[in-house]
C-alpha positions as CSV (number, residue, x, y, z in Angstrom):
1,M,0.2,0.0,-0.2
2,T,1.5,3.5,-1.1
3,P,0.7,6.5,0.7
4,A,-1.5,7.7,-2.3
5,E,-3.6,4.6,-1.6
6,L,-3.7,5.0,2.4
7,S,-4.7,8.6,1.5
8,R,-7.6,7.4,-0.4
9,T,-8.5,4.6,2.3
10,V,-8.7,7.1,5.0
11,R,-10.7,10.0,3.0
12,R,-13.3,7.3,2.2
13,A,-13.5,6.4,5.9
14,V,-14.1,9.9,6.4
15,C,-16.5,10.2,3.6
16,R,-18.5,7.2,5.2
17,A,-18.5,8.8,8.5
18,V,-20.0,12.1,7.2
19,E,-22.6,10.0,5.2
20,D,-23.7,8.3,8.2
21,D,-23.9,11.5,10.1
22,A,-21.2,10.5,12.7
23,L,-19.1,13.8,11.2
24,P,-20.1,17.0,9.7
25,G,-19.3,18.0,6.1
26,P,-17.2,19.1,4.3
27,V,-14.9,16.1,3.2
28,P,-11.6,17.1,2.6
29,E,-10.4,16.8,-0.9
30,R,-7.4,15.2,0.2
31,V,-5.9,13.4,3.4
32,T,-2.3,14.2,4.4
33,I,-0.2,11.3,4.8
34,E,3.2,11.5,6.3
35,R,6.2,9.6,7.9
36,P,6.2,9.2,11.5
37,R,7.9,12.1,13.4
38,P,10.6,10.9,15.9
39,G,9.3,9.2,18.4
40,G,6.6,7.8,16.6
41,R,5.3,4.4,15.7
42,G,4.1,2.5,12.6
43,D,4.9,3.2,8.6
44,Y,2.5,6.6,8.2
45,A,0.5,8.8,10.2
46,S,-2.1,11.5,9.8
47,N,-3.3,14.3,11.8
48,I,-6.9,14.3,10.1
49,A,-8.6,13.8,13.2
50,L,-7.3,17.2,14.6
51,Q,-8.3,18.9,11.1
52,L,-12.0,17.7,11.7
53,A,-12.3,17.9,15.5
54,G,-12.8,21.9,15.1
55,P,-15.9,21.7,12.5
56,A,-17.2,18.9,14.4
57,G,-16.9,20.5,17.7
58,R,-15.5,17.3,19.3
59,P,-12.2,16.2,20.6
60,P,-9.5,15.3,18.2
61,R,-9.4,11.4,19.5
62,E,-13.2,11.0,19.4
63,V,-12.9,12.4,15.8
64,A,-10.1,9.8,15.6
65,E,-12.2,6.5,16.7
66,I,-15.0,7.2,14.3
67,V,-12.2,7.4,11.6
68,R,-10.8,4.3,12.9
69,A,-13.9,2.5,13.0
70,N,-15.1,3.3,9.5
71,I,-11.7,2.1,8.2
72,L,-12.4,-1.1,10.1
73,L,-15.9,-1.5,8.3
74,S,-14.0,-1.5,5.1
75,A,-12.5,-5.1,6.0
76,T,-13.7,-8.1,4.2
77,T,-11.2,-11.2,4.0
78,S,-8.0,-9.5,5.8
79,P,-6.4,-10.8,8.5
80,A,-6.9,-10.1,12.1
81,T,-5.5,-6.8,13.1
82,S,-4.0,-5.2,16.0
83,V,-5.9,-2.1,16.8
84,T,-4.7,-0.1,20.0
85,T,-4.9,3.4,21.5
86,S,-2.4,5.0,23.5
87,P,-3.0,7.4,26.4
88,A,-3.6,10.9,25.4
89,T,-0.6,12.5,27.4
90,S,1.5,13.5,24.7
91,E,2.0,17.3,24.3
92,S,3.8,16.5,21.1
93,G,2.1,18.3,17.8
94,S,3.8,15.8,15.6
95,A,1.6,13.4,13.6
96,A,3.2,10.6,15.1
97,A,3.2,11.1,18.9
98,S,4.6,8.3,20.8
99,S,2.7,5.8,23.1
100,T,3.4,6.5,27.0
101,G,1.5,3.8,28.4
102,P,-0.1,0.5,28.0
103,S,-2.2,0.2,24.9
104,T,-5.5,-1.2,25.2
105,G,-8.3,-2.5,22.8
106,A,-9.6,-5.5,21.0
107,A,-8.0,-6.9,17.4
108,P,-10.9,-6.3,14.8
109,R,-10.5,-7.0,10.9
110,T,-9.2,-3.7,9.0
111,S,-8.4,-2.4,5.8
112,P,-6.3,-4.8,3.4
113,G,-2.7,-4.1,3.8
114,I,-3.1,-2.5,7.1
115,D,-1.7,-4.3,10.0
116,R,-2.1,-2.1,12.8
117,I,-3.9,1.4,13.3
118,E,-2.9,3.1,16.7
119,I,-4.3,6.6,18.2
120,T,-1.7,8.7,19.8
121,G,-1.2,11.7,21.6
122,P,-4.1,14.2,21.1
123,G,-5.5,12.2,18.0
124,F,-2.9,11.2,15.5
125,L,-3.9,7.7,13.6
126,N,-0.9,5.8,13.1
127,F,-0.4,2.9,10.5
128,T,1.6,-0.3,10.3
129,L,1.6,-2.0,7.0
130,A,1.0,-5.6,6.7
131,R,4.6,-7.4,5.5
132,D,2.8,-8.6,2.6
133,T,2.0,-5.6,1.4
134,R,5.7,-4.5,1.6
135,A,6.1,-7.2,-0.5
136,E,3.8,-6.4,-3.0
137,L,5.4,-2.7,-2.9
138,V,8.7,-4.3,-4.0
139,R,6.6,-6.3,-6.6
140,T,4.8,-3.2,-8.1
141,I,8.0,-1.4,-8.1
142,L,10.0,-4.1,-10.2
143,R,7.1,-4.5,-12.5
144,A,7.1,-0.6,-13.2
145,G,10.7,-0.2,-13.1
146,P,12.0,3.2,-13.7
147,R,8.6,4.5,-14.7
148,Y,7.1,3.7,-10.9
149,G,5.1,6.5,-9.8
150,H,4.2,7.8,-13.1
151,G,0.1,8.0,-13.3
152,D,-2.7,9.5,-14.7
153,A,-3.4,12.1,-11.4
154,L,-3.4,15.1,-13.7
155,A,-5.0,13.4,-16.6
156,G,-7.2,15.8,-18.7
157,T,-5.0,18.7,-17.4
158,A,-3.4,20.9,-20.0
159,V,-0.8,23.0,-19.2
160,T,1.4,25.5,-21.3
161,F,4.7,27.4,-20.1
162,A,6.4,30.4,-22.0
163,P,9.8,29.8,-23.2
164,S,12.9,31.3,-21.4
165,D,16.2,32.3,-22.5
166,E,17.5,32.4,-18.7
167,P,19.5,29.1,-18.0
168,R,17.8,28.2,-15.1
169,A,14.4,29.0,-16.0
170,A,14.8,27.3,-19.3
171,L,15.9,23.9,-17.6
172,W,13.3,24.2,-14.9
173,T,10.7,24.8,-17.5
174,G,11.6,21.8,-19.4
175,T,11.9,19.5,-16.4
176,V,8.5,20.8,-15.0
177,V,6.8,19.8,-18.2
178,E,8.8,16.1,-17.9
179,L,7.2,16.0,-14.3
180,L,3.7,17.1,-15.4
181,R,3.9,14.2,-18.4
182,S,4.8,11.7,-15.9
183,Q,1.4,12.4,-14.2
184,G,-0.6,12.2,-17.4
185,A,-0.9,15.7,-18.0
186,A,-0.5,17.4,-21.6
187,A,2.3,19.8,-21.3
188,E,4.5,21.9,-23.3
189,I,6.6,24.9,-23.8
190,V,4.3,27.5,-26.4
191,P,5.6,30.9,-27.1
192,G,3.3,33.4,-25.9
193,A,1.9,31.2,-23.1
194,G,0.5,32.7,-20.0
195,E,2.6,30.8,-17.4
196,R,6.3,31.8,-16.9
197,L,8.5,29.9,-14.4
198,R,10.7,32.3,-12.8
199,P,13.6,30.6,-10.5
200,L,16.3,32.7,-9.0
201,P,18.6,33.1,-11.9
202,A,22.1,31.6,-12.1
203,P,24.9,34.1,-11.8
204,A,25.3,36.1,-14.9
205,G,28.0,35.5,-17.6
206,D,28.4,31.7,-16.0
207,D,28.0,28.6,-18.0
208,P,27.6,25.9,-15.6
209,F,27.0,23.3,-18.4
210,A,30.4,24.2,-19.9
211,R,32.4,24.3,-16.6
212,L,30.6,21.5,-14.6
213,G,29.3,19.1,-17.7
214,P,25.5,18.4,-17.9
215,D,25.0,16.1,-15.1
216,A,26.5,18.3,-12.4
217,A,25.1,21.3,-13.9
218,R,21.3,20.1,-13.9
219,W,21.9,19.0,-10.3
220,G,23.1,22.4,-9.2
221,L,20.3,24.1,-11.1
222,L,17.3,22.1,-10.1
223,R,18.2,20.7,-6.2
224,P,17.6,24.3,-4.7
225,A,14.4,25.3,-4.4
226,A,13.1,27.9,-7.0
227,H,13.6,31.0,-4.4
228,D,17.0,29.8,-3.4
229,R,20.5,30.6,-5.4
230,P,21.5,27.5,-7.5
231,Y,24.5,25.6,-6.8
232,T,27.5,26.3,-9.1
233,G,30.3,25.3,-7.5
234,A,32.9,22.9,-7.9
235,E,31.8,20.8,-5.1
236,L,29.3,19.3,-7.5
237,L,32.1,17.4,-8.9
238,V,33.7,16.1,-5.6
239,Q,33.4,12.2,-5.4
240,R,32.3,12.1,-1.8
241,E,29.6,11.4,0.6
242,S,29.7,15.0,1.4
243,N,28.2,15.7,-2.5
244,P,24.7,14.7,-2.7
245,L,24.7,14.1,-6.3
246,F,27.6,11.6,-5.8
247,R,25.5,10.1,-2.9
248,V,22.4,9.4,-5.3
249,R,24.5,8.1,-8.3
250,Y,26.8,6.0,-6.0
251,A,23.8,4.6,-4.5
252,Y,22.5,3.5,-7.7
253,A,25.7,2.2,-8.8
254,R,25.5,0.0,-5.7
255,T,22.3,-1.5,-6.6
256,R,23.6,-2.2,-9.9
257,A,26.7,-4.0,-8.5
258,L,24.7,-6.1,-5.8
259,A,22.4,-7.3,-8.8
260,R,26.0,-8.4,-11.1
261,N,27.3,-10.1,-8.0
262,A,23.8,-12.1,-6.9
263,A,23.9,-13.1,-10.7
264,E,27.6,-14.2,-10.4
265,L,26.6,-16.5,-7.2
266,G,23.4,-17.7,-9.0
267,I,21.1,-15.9,-6.1
268,T,17.9,-14.7,-7.7
269,P,15.9,-11.5,-6.2
270,D,12.4,-12.6,-4.6
271,P,10.2,-9.9,-3.0
272,A,8.9,-12.0,-0.3
273,P,9.3,-10.3,3.0
274,D,12.4,-10.8,4.7
275,P,11.8,-13.3,6.9
276,A,14.3,-12.2,10.0
277,P,17.3,-10.3,10.4
278,D,20.6,-12.0,10.3
279,P,21.9,-14.2,13.3
280,A,25.0,-12.9,15.2
281,P,28.0,-14.6,13.7
282,A,28.9,-17.6,16.1
283,S,32.1,-15.8,17.1
284,D,30.3,-13.0,18.3
285,P,29.3,-13.1,22.5
286,A,25.7,-13.9,22.8
287,P,23.2,-10.9,23.0
288,A,22.2,-9.9,26.3
289,P,18.4,-10.6,26.8
290,A,15.8,-8.2,26.0
291,R,14.7,-6.0,28.6
292,G,11.7,-4.3,27.5
293,G,10.0,-3.8,24.2
294,N,7.0,-1.3,23.1
295,S,4.3,-0.9,25.8
296,D,1.7,-3.2,23.8
297,G,4.4,-6.1,24.4
298,T,5.7,-6.0,20.6
299,P,9.8,-6.1,20.7
300,E,11.5,-2.9,19.9
301,A,12.4,-2.2,16.6
302,T,16.2,-3.7,15.6
303,G,18.5,-1.6,13.6
304,H,17.9,-4.1,10.5
305,D,14.1,-3.4,11.0
306,S,14.2,-0.1,11.0
307,A,16.5,0.2,7.9
308,T,14.4,-1.9,6.1
309,A,11.2,0.2,7.0
310,L,13.1,3.7,6.1
311,L,13.8,2.3,2.7
312,L,10.2,0.9,2.0
313,T,8.9,4.4,3.5
314,A,11.2,6.1,1.0
315,L,10.0,4.1,-2.0
316,G,6.7,4.0,-1.1
317,D,6.4,7.7,-0.9
318,H,7.8,8.1,-4.6
319,P,4.5,8.3,-6.1
320,A,3.2,11.0,-4.3
321,V,6.7,13.0,-4.5
322,L,6.4,13.1,-8.3
323,E,2.9,14.0,-8.3
324,A,3.7,17.0,-5.8
325,A,6.6,18.1,-7.5
326,A,4.5,18.0,-10.7
327,R,1.9,19.9,-9.2
328,L,3.7,22.4,-7.3
329,R,6.1,23.0,-10.6
330,A,8.8,22.0,-7.8
331,P,11.8,19.7,-9.3
332,D,13.6,20.4,-6.2
333,R,11.1,18.3,-4.3
334,L,12.4,15.0,-6.5
335,A,15.6,15.9,-6.1
336,R,15.7,16.3,-2.0
337,H,13.7,12.9,-2.4
338,L,16.2,11.2,-4.2
339,E,18.9,12.2,-1.6
340,H,16.6,10.6,1.3
341,T,16.2,7.3,-0.8
342,A,19.7,7.4,-1.4
343,D,20.8,7.6,2.2
344,A,17.8,4.8,3.2
345,F,19.5,2.6,1.0
346,L,23.1,3.3,1.5
347,R,22.0,2.5,5.6
348,F,19.9,-0.6,4.4
349,Q,23.0,-2.2,2.5
350,E,25.3,-1.5,5.6
351,T,22.9,-2.9,7.8
352,C,21.2,-5.7,6.3
353,R,23.7,-7.6,4.0
354,P,22.0,-8.3,0.8
355,L,24.5,-11.0,-0.4
356,P,25.8,-13.5,1.8
357,L,29.8,-13.6,3.3
358,G,32.3,-16.0,3.3
359,D,30.8,-19.3,3.4
360,E,27.5,-18.4,4.1
361,K,24.6,-19.7,2.0
362,P,22.0,-17.7,0.4
363,S,18.9,-17.5,2.2
364,A,15.4,-16.3,1.8
365,A,16.3,-13.1,3.5
366,H,19.2,-12.2,0.9
367,R,17.1,-13.0,-1.9
368,S,14.0,-10.4,-0.5
369,R,16.9,-7.6,0.4
370,L,18.2,-8.2,-3.4
371,A,14.7,-7.3,-4.6
372,L,14.5,-4.5,-2.1
373,A,17.8,-3.0,-3.8
374,D,16.5,-3.5,-7.3
375,A,13.6,-1.6,-6.3
376,A,15.6,1.0,-4.9
377,G,17.4,1.4,-8.1
378,A,14.4,1.6,-10.1
379,V,13.2,4.6,-8.1
380,L,16.7,6.2,-8.4
381,A,17.0,5.7,-12.0
382,G,13.6,7.0,-12.6
383,G,14.1,10.1,-10.5
384,L,17.4,10.8,-12.2
385,S,15.8,10.3,-15.8
386,L,13.0,13.0,-15.1
387,L,15.7,15.4,-13.8
388,G,17.6,14.5,-17.3
389,I,20.7,13.1,-15.2
390,D,22.6,10.1,-15.8
391,A,22.2,7.0,-13.6
392,P,25.5,5.4,-14.0
393,A,25.6,1.2,-13.3
394,Y,29.4,1.9,-12.5
395,L,31.0,4.4,-10.4
């Protein structure tokens, strides 16, 4: 389940509550889904109950209970799901305030793809996706390849932009056209058109394409927001982790290297859920017994779980990022998302070991992680392509 699908699920629940007079209208056009903030729980979170509480004249947690109940009504044949409510003791305004005490509640069925729904803090809805849904996300990405995230959200929309002679504005406009087309819009650059994009221009008299090369120049002009000065320094050419462009391209190259090495070892990627973290090597001392866990009795997330979840979340966010970048005429949003995805992948590959080491035999865990690495590569390649930047298989 992608953030866009989860947003539609929550919005349908709100529509149902309004139709049943459990909540007053109007129904928001869109429901915002975001990653949990630090201290939060689950894969995604929404503050929709806080938005609806004022018009409804009811406490946000009560509204959250209504929305959650209507999500549960959509259940048909999905597995039993844990649904909990955390005490309303959080002062946080984030969309994923953490639980501060024992959780309570039954475990009714919920919408397919959602494993857990929690109400935390003053009324935030927190969602944990089912493990098979995470595997399906990887399958979806691998089927679509670099076109993952392209869709028809803007189908039927026609947009024309006026051309520009200023280098950054010309590049910005052309990139926005590609983003709009990726979402189904009919977009083109037409002399005399009414809409003109005006990002802060590049320094006069400087030709970053000749000085830096096409890839670094495009990144330097597109990565900063339209109101920020473009990057035109030589640091864009530095082959180090301090250079975001290098990290993004290096992360993609690493996904290709893993695929080549896996093929040499005869390991076929499989999107099935990663069954478990790697066991500690026999030479390592036995780990100390766990001294706790989450307030609902589930164990705390391991570094393996955290790294995998971070990467899956970044990949799942990609369609929404593309749509937002197109709607807002903001290719910088895509560039920042590629940085985040690359960082998540690099952390994942260091933490989760996609390939066996030494005499270790290939396992289902390795096949699952290799599929996730392939999915990350598809997202990075597709995003760089929309920015007009090469994705190198070797770096």
